[in-house]
N, C-alpha and C positions, 0 to 999 in steps of 0.2 A: 261363906262356908261352902265346901265342895259337895256336889251332889254325889250320892252313893247309888249306883245303878244295880247293886246287888251282885255284881260280878266283876272280876278284873277286866280292865279295858286297855288293850294294847294297840297302839299305832305302830305298825311294823316297819314303816319307812317314811321318815321325814328328816329335814335338815334344820339345823339351828346355827345361827350366825350372831352371837351376842355382840360382836363388834360393829357390824354393819346393819343387821336386821333387827327383828323384834326380840330374838333371843329368849330370855326367861319370861318375858311377858307372854309369849306364845305358849310356853309351858304352863303358865298360870291359867291361861284360857282353857287349855286342855284339861287341867286338873279340876277347875271349877265346874265343868260340865260332867265330871265323873270319870275322866281319864285317869288311869293309874300307872301305866307302864309305857315306855317309849323305846323304840330302837332307832337310834340317831345315826344316820349315814353321813359320812363326810361329804361336803360339797365338792364339786369338781375342783381340782387343784388350782386351775387358772382363775377361779372366782375369788380366791383368798390370797393370791400372789401371782408371781410370774409363771409362765408356762414352764414346767420342769425341764431341766436339762441334764440332771443326774439324780441318782436315787435319793440323795440327801434333801432334795427340793420337795419331796413328798412329806417329809417328817413334820414340818411345822403345821401342815393342814391336819395331819392325824393327831398331833398334840392338842391343837385347838379343839378338835372334836371330842377328844377324851376329857378335856377340861370342861366343855359344855355339858357333857354327860354327867360328870361329877356334880356340877352345880344344879342340873335338872333333878338329879336324884334326891337332892335335899328338899325339893319343892313338891315331890310327888308322894302320894300315899303308898305307891309301890316303889319303882326305881326305873332308871334308864340304863341302856347298854349301848355300846358303840359297835357299828359295823364299818370297817375301813377297807378301802381299796382304790381302784383306778377306774375312772369313768371311761367307757369305751370310746366316747367322742374325742378323747385326747389324741388318739392315733391320727385322726384327720387334721387336727391342729398342728401336729408335728410334721406330717407329710405335706399338707397343703400350705401351711403358713410359715413353717420353720425350715423347710427344705430337707427334712430327714428322708433317707430312703426307708422303704417299708420294713426291712429287717431291723434297722437301727431303732426305728420307732417301736417295733414289737419288743425288742430287748429292753428298752427303757420302761415300757409298761410292765414287763415282767419284773424288773428291778423294783418298781413301785409296789407291786404285789408282795415281793419279798420283805420290804420294809413293813407293810401292813401285817404280814404274817408274824413279824417279831412282836407286835402289839397283842396279837392273839395268844402267842406262846407265853407271854408274861402276864396274861390275864387281864389286860387293859381293854381288850376288844373281844366281842362275842363271836364275830365271824368276818368274812371277807366279802368284798364287792368286786364284780367283774362283769363281763358281758361282751356284746358286740354291737356295732352301730344299728340304729333303728331306721336308718336312711340309706339311700343308694350309695355304694362305694365301689371301687374297682375290685376285681377279683383278687388282686394281690393284698389289698387292705382287708378284704373279707377273710382271706385265709390266715393272715397274720392275726387278726382279731380272734379267730377261733383258736389259734395257738395260745394266745394270752389267756383265754377262758379256760382252756384245758390245763394250763399251768395253775390257774386258781384252783381247779379241781384237785390237782396233785397236792397243793398246800392243804386243801380241805381234808384230804385223806390223811396226810401226815399229822395234822393238828386235831383231827376228829372234830371239825367245826363246820358250820353252815357256810354256804356261798350264796349271796344274793346276786341276781343277774338283771342287768339292764339289756333288753334285747328288742328286736322288732316285735310288733303286735302279732300274736299267733295263738291259736287254741290247740296247737299240737307241736310240742317241743320234745317229743320222745327221743329224737336223735341226740339232743343235748343231754338228756337224762342218761342215755346209753354211754356217752362220752364220760360222764361223771362216774358211772359204774365201772367203766374200763380203768379209770384212774384210782379206783378203790373207795370211792364215796358211795354212801347210800343216797340214791336219787331223791329220797324224801328230804334230805338236808340241803337240796338245791332249791332255791326260792326264786320264782319269776316275779320280779317287781313290776308293778303297773299291769297286773293281769286283769282280764275280764272274768266273768263268772264261770267260764268253762276252760279247762286246760288239761291236756294229757302230757305226762312226763314229770316235770318238777312240781313242787308245791306252789299253788298260786297265792300271791299276795294281792288281794283284789282291791282295786281302786274303789273308794267308797261312793260309787254311783249307785243309786237305789236299784236300778234294773239289774246291774251286775251282782250286787249283794244278794238280791232275792234269788237269782239263778244259783249262786254259790250255796246259799242256805238250803235250797230245795234239793240240791244234788246229794247232800249227805256225805260229801267227801271232805278231807282236811283242807282248810284254807285259813288265810290270815287276812287282816284288814289294814289298809294304809291310806294316807292322804298324799304323799309325796310333797308335803308343804316345803316350799323352797326357801322361805325366809329371806326374800330379796326385796328391799324397799322400792326398787325400781320396777318390780313386777308383783305388786300387792295382790292381784287377782289371779295369779298363775297357779294352776292345779287346784288343790283344795286346802282350806284353812285348818288350823289345829283343833278347832271345835268339832270338826266333822265326824270323826270316828265315834266319840261319845254320843253325839246326836243320832248317828245311824244305829248305834247299839240300842239306844232307848227305843227308836222306831221299830227295830227288828224284834225286840222283846215285846213291844205292844202288839206286833203282828203275830206273835205266838212262836217265834223261832228261838226259844230258850236253848234247845239242844245245840243249834247251830252256833249260838254265841259261846256256849261252853267249848265247842269244838275250836272256834276261831281264837279264843282268848285264854284258854287253859290247855286243852289237849294238844293242839297243833304247835304252840310255842314249846311245850314240853318235848314233843317228838322231834321237832326241827332243831331247836337250840339247846335242849336239855336245861331249860329254865322252868322255874315253878312260880307262876304268877299269883298263886294263892299264898304260898309261904312267904313271898316277898312283899305282901301287903303290910301295912303298919301293924306292929306287934308280932310279925312273923320273922322268919329267918331272913336276914338282909343279903345273904349270899346266893349266887346262882346254884341251882340244884345239881 
């Protein structure tokens, strides 16, 4: 029997790989501990197939993610949604390993984002994923990566959807939020994946480390919670496991942070993604709000 923590419990960023990883067993672990909702982000394209060489090569990864979301939704008291896009590390693989020039690599990543945008437009995905490398790169690759990210913001504005970002560690990404606003997006709909407890600019998706969560809870600002579970059998201890968010929610409730849990799992998902984690619990409306 699944534990009921008395609140919706959303893991805002994890990966599922039913073919190679734990897949639905990870979803079951999450649900048993009281987890109700998942936002499933596609794994980097080269983890599920060859390094892409054209736009069509992104589609199988997106389809596999959407299929996993559908299966996960059948096992949750709430439901799952897909966020699809292009991992910013792909540009280095294209330039360093495949011999692409920087502009050609940039253009291919933008084509991948356009394919992901099709899934958002037809309702099979909730938002887009983009960003820039979190490691040192050349000035040309950095500029190209920023171009790709800004293209994601243009799609976000056109589709009125959220954009999750993989970026360098930072507590101040106000410049990125300004780029999103320049593209026509509400910066609140830009989500910094793998955030610490403090962030200026985008909405932080806080990694579920206790110190970071306590900081986020005490700030009283909008935030989300995540594990970045990678579902890779060769890296079983990498990042955090699928039980972590419900365990941290229980701990934070016991510590007296009820309002912060409402913020993280009801109010912020509604503001960022326009989803209703209460209405989508069992017995409620199964569609996004």
